[in-house]
N, C-alpha and C positions, 0 to 999 in steps of 0.2 A: 398466492392462494388466499382468498378472503376468509374471514372468520366463519361466514355462513358455509362456505365450501368445506372448511375443516370440520365444522359441526356435522355436516352431511356425511363426510367420510367416516367420522366417528360413529354416527348413528347407523350407518350401513354395516360397519364392523360389528356393532353390538346388536344387530337385528336378529331376532329369533322368530321362528315360525309361529310361536304362540302369541307374540306381540306384534305381528306384522302390520296390522291395521293402525295400531297406535304409533308405531315407529314411523310409518308414512305420514300420518297426521302431524306428528311432532316435527318432522323435517320440513313440511310445508308451512306449518305455523311459525317455525323459526325464520323462514324467509319473509313471511308477512310481518313479523315483529321488527324486522330490520328496516321496513319502509318508514321514511320520514314524513310522508304525506299520503293521503288517500289516492287510490287509483285514478279517480276523476281529476285530480290535480296534477298528475304526472304528465309530462310531455310525451310525445310519440316515441322519442328515443328512449326515455326512461321506461316506458311501458314495454318496448321491444326488449330492452335489457332484462327486465324482470321476467318477461315471458320466456326468454332464452334460458335464464337461470332456472326457472321452474321446470322447463322442458328437460334440461340436463338432469335435474334432480329426479324428475319422474322416470326418466330412462334408467338412471342408476338404481333407483328403487325397484323398478321392474326386473332389471338384471338380477339383483339380489334376491328378489322374491322367487324368480324362476329357479335360481340355484338352490334356495332353501327348500322349495317344494320338490325339486328333483332329487336332492340329497336325502330327504326324509330322515334326518337325524344321523346319517352316515358321515364319516369324515369326508370332506369335499375339498378338492384342490382344483383351482381354475387354471386352465391352460388352453393352448391353441393347437389343434390337430394339424400338424405340418405335412405328414406323409403317411400313406398306407401302402404296405407291400403285401400282396396276396401270394403266399406260397406256404403250403402246409399250415393253413390258418391265416390270420391277419396279424401283421406286425405293424404296430402304430408308433409313430414318432410324435410325441406331444411336447411342445415347448411351454414350460411353466415359468412365468416371470418371478423374479426374486421378491418383488413387492407388488402389492395391489393397493391402489389409492394412497400411495405413499407409505404404506405400512408393510412390514415384513410378512411374507406369505404365511398365513396360518397353516398349520399341519405339515409344514415342510419336512420336519423330522419324521413324522409318520410315513410320509411319502418315501423318504430315503430308506427307512426300515422295511418298506414293502417291496424292495428290489427282489426279484425272483420269487415273489409270492403272488397269489391270486388277488386281483383287484377287480372292482366293478367299474366299468366305464359307462357313464350316463351321458347321453347327448341332450343338452338342455339349451335350446336356442331361444334367447329372449326376443329375437327379432319378430317372432310370431306374435308377440304381445306388446309391441311398441307403436302400434298404429294410433290413430285418433279419428274421432268422428268428423271433426273439422278443425282447421287451424284456429288458434286462439285469436280473438278479435282485439285489435289495438286501435285506439281512437286516433285518427289522423290529426296532425297539427292544423292543417287547413281543411275544413270540412268541404264536401262537394257543393256545387251550386244547387240551390233549391229548385225543384221542378215545379212547373205550374200544375195545379191539380187537374187530373184527367189527361195529362200529357204522357202518352204511352210511346212516344217517339224515341227510339233508342239511338237515332243517328247523332253524331257529334254536332255541337251547336253550329259550327260553320256550315255544315250541310243543311241544317234546318233553316238557317238564315238565308241561304241561297235560294231556298224554295220560296221565300217571301219576296225576293227581289223580282222586279218586273223583267219580262223578256226584252231584249234589245229592240228598240223602235216602238215599244208599247207606251201609251200615255200613262203618266203617273198622276193620280188625282192630287190637286193642290199645287202642282208644279207647272210653271209656264214653259212652253216650248220656245226654244231659241229661233230667231228668225233667220 
């Protein structure tokens, strides 16, 4: 795990609803500070790596934001709903990992103390908030071939060139016919 990833995990653990925007900004700025050179000087692979890291950080931040907003200051334990049994009400089986982001599950003792007590179950699905308007653009190592101005032909170059070739048996200007 890199220093940047450890810093992101720490930032997520310390994220509070009141400082959510600043926490997100700080996590992104931390990644930017680690850059050795500007975006325009990064190769395609380096840009993709940075893009993937920022994408992972953004997804982690959105998950945390959804949890914070859904919890609204209540004690919150993150788990996975494994099973529901419907008989005289709903019986839920929730698996809660011992650690989250490499840290001990916060509020685990409160959860243990809540056995046989009333708890509030909130469904907070961050997937509804992890979309994007468009994929991040990465500069290709090899730029595409420049198009001739006014060329709206979307066919591959080989197809375009064959359109310029003379039909079989047709005279080609400037070429002498064989006898």
